[in-house]
C-alpha positions, 0 to 999 in steps of 0.5 A, a space after each residue: 543458536 547460529 548454527 542451528 540457523 543454518 543448519 536449516 538451509 540449503 547451500 545457495 540459502 545459507 550463503 545468501 543468509 550469511 552475507 551482511 557485509 553489504 547490500 546484497 540482491 538475492 535472485 530467488 525462482 519460483 518456490 526457491 526459498 526466498 521468505 525463507 532466507 529473508 526470515 533467517 536472514 534477520 535471525 541471523 543479523 540479530 543472533 550476530 549482533 550478540 557476539 562480542 566484537 560485532 556492531 549491536 543490531 536489536 530488533 529495531 534497528 531492522 526495518 523489513 518492507 513486505 507487499 501485504 501485512 499478512 506477509 509481514 506477520 507471518 514472517 513476525 511470526 516465523 522469526 519468532 519461533 527463531 529467535 524467541 516473540 519477545 525480540 521478534 515483536 520489536 521488528 519493524 515490519 510492514 509493506 511500503 504503505 503501512 511502515 511510511 504512515 507511522 513514519 509520517 504520522 510522527 514528522 507530520 507538521 514538517 511537510 504541513 499536515 496534522 498528525 490526525 491526517 486520514 487515508 483517501 483509499 481510490 474510490 475517494 480519490 476518485 470521487 475528489 477528481 470527479 468534483 474536481 471535474 465538474 467545478 472546472 466545467 470540464 467534459 467528463 466524457 473527455 476527462 474520465 474520472 477514473 482515467 484522470 485519477 489513475 494518470 495522478 497517480 502513476 505521476 506520484 509513483 514517479 515522483 512528478 509532483 504537480 507544479 513539475 508535472 505542467 512543465 514536463 512531458 507529461 504535460 505535453 503528451 496530455 495535450 496531444 491527447 486533447 486533454 490540456 487541463 489534467 496538470 490542473 486537476 493534479 494542482 487543485 487535487 494536491 491541494 484538496 488534499 492539504 486543505 482536508 488533511 488527507 493523503 492518498 495511498 500514493 501519498 503515502 511514498 510520495 510524502 516519504 520521499 519529500 520529507 526526506 529529501 527537503 528536511 535532512 535531519 529527519 532522514 539522518 534519523 531514520 539512517 541511524 535508526 535503521 542499519 539494516 533494510 530489506 525488502 521482499 519482491 523487489 522486482 514489484 518495487 515502483 520508482 518512488 519505492 526503490 528512491 525511499 529505499 536509496 534514501 535509506 541506505 545510500 550511506 551504510 548500504 546493508 540492503 538485502 533485496 530479494 526477488 525475480 525478475 521474471 515475476 514481475 509483472 506489475 508494470 501497469 502498476 507501475 512497477 519498474 523492472 529496472 529496480 532490480 536488474 539495475 540494482 548491482 550497479 545502484 550499489 557499491 560492490 553489490 553482492 548477487 545470490 541466485 536460489 535456483 532450486 524450486 522445491 514446490 513444483 515437478 521437473 516438467 512444470 519447471 522445464 516448461 516456465 524456463 522455456 519461456 523465461 529463457 525468451 526474455 531479452 533483458 533479464 538476470 540468467 539463472 537456471 532453476 531446476 527441481 529434483 521432484 518427481 517428473 510429473 504429468 504433462 502440461 495441457 494449455 486450455 486457451 480461454 478468451 473471457 472470464 466465461 469461458 475459462 469458468 467453464 472449461 473449469 466446471 467441464 474439467 471437474 465434472 469429467 474427472 468426478 466421472 472418471 475417478 469417482 471423485 467427491 466434490 470434495 476433492 477438488 480445489 479452485 485456485 484465484 489469484 485475486 480476493 475479491 470477497 474480503 475486498 468487497 467488504 469494504 467497498 460495501 455502503 453500510 461499510 463504508 459510511 460507518 468508516 467515513 463517520 470515524 474518519 471525519 471524528 478523527 480528523 475533521 477536514 476530511 472532505 470525501 467523508 464530510 460529503 459521504 455523511 453530511 446528509 446520511 441518515 437524511 437530514 435534509 441538507 441536499 445537493 445544492 446545500 452542499 454544493 454551496 459549501 463546497 463553493 464557500 470553503 474553495 472561496 476561502 481556501 478553507 476545508 468543509 468543516 471549517 465553514 460550518 464551523 465558523 459560519 460568521 467568517 465563512 457567511 454562505 447564502 443559505 436559508 435559517 433553516 438550512 443552517 439549522 440542519 447544518 449546525 445540528 450535525 456539527 454539533 453531532 460531530 463535535 459531540 462525539 469528538 468530545 467523547 473521544 476525547 474525554 475517554 482517549 485515556 483508556 485505550 491508550 490514547 486512541 482515538 477510538 477503540 477498534 470493535 472487537 467483534 462484528 456485533 460491536 461493529 453493528 452496534 456502532 454502526 446503529 450508534 452512528 446513524 442513529 438508528 
């Protein structure tokens, strides 16, 4: 079986796959088969672990971190074809955020959360920041919610926690930019997330790091669990991701990272090129492997890319080459706006269609972002339905609470919601606790308004009761995921009372 795995690799890929004795950095040029190396290395580890005299490595002892869940699924399917689906299904694979979210749910109480915490997306985070800016009486033209939220996100990516932020150069920079209250907004934001039993996407990294940093027994548990850690697209990792990988691998040093410093384009999102450039100095006796044959592109395309890449001041030198056909000469067409870019593309399509007598179906347009699928989840009705589910799973979720307490309309206006928020802040509790125990947390509202608020509370509690009663039917889950689109529509109508 091991020979069959190696026989399907070129020499450079084979050498990278076979080395499992310590830390390794695989520099993979574009189109050189980096996913193939990760896939076959995992299969190799599993097969090697079965040999007498070797340390046994079972699927659950391997952690593979990718940048999309789709990539993780595809890798697991490929590995299943190599070693069998039954074995592949137990591999620990997924994005940094999905894998660490599972760990945090298992260990939540150690960092002051309940396991049913909800996860704020970007719009939730910005909404909460906007609320805090308003409560603090700050000018939202100076403290723009989106830019403040992005500032907090970037601080988290650098593992700069709220109290430390106050004393850091970041706070000094804020003051010079006439925004001295950013550190206080950050502190309030963290407190409100904790009160709401919610984490944003950055917290899934930060809180994992905090968990391992403050609870050595927990860190050791996962070090013992994950004998080998593999990371894809390492050039796109940020400071927090790299720090957590090191927490898990610094003793064994059984870590393999794959990436290409020449393809690092996400520094604006916090990606740290130093992670890949300094990898060999971080791990003792780390080995470097290079995948330099491009199987995807023509020779001219590879040569053009090399002519640009070699000008990078800091890089890991490599000589990417192609044995494919020489190819047509490249054309450079600058576009100064999205509209001009669209115009260039459509004019070229029209010209080629007329010149070569093509059909419309002969053309394909490639783009980098799948905005269609993203926009589906940003639609108001979808976010409303999800907010109901979130509140049922975690009644302390402040953003879900604010979104649906008056949708559909229940006669609970902004003034009343403001009083609920103010009462929650006065007593240091969640919005849900305020309406759940009005005697303990009194509000200045009329009897009629209180009746409407309590009707909403009873509605949510009724669903929570049903979920708890029926959970055993779904393996202990809080609610079943809709199987089909018509299920989603039915649940939407049910939740909204239509």
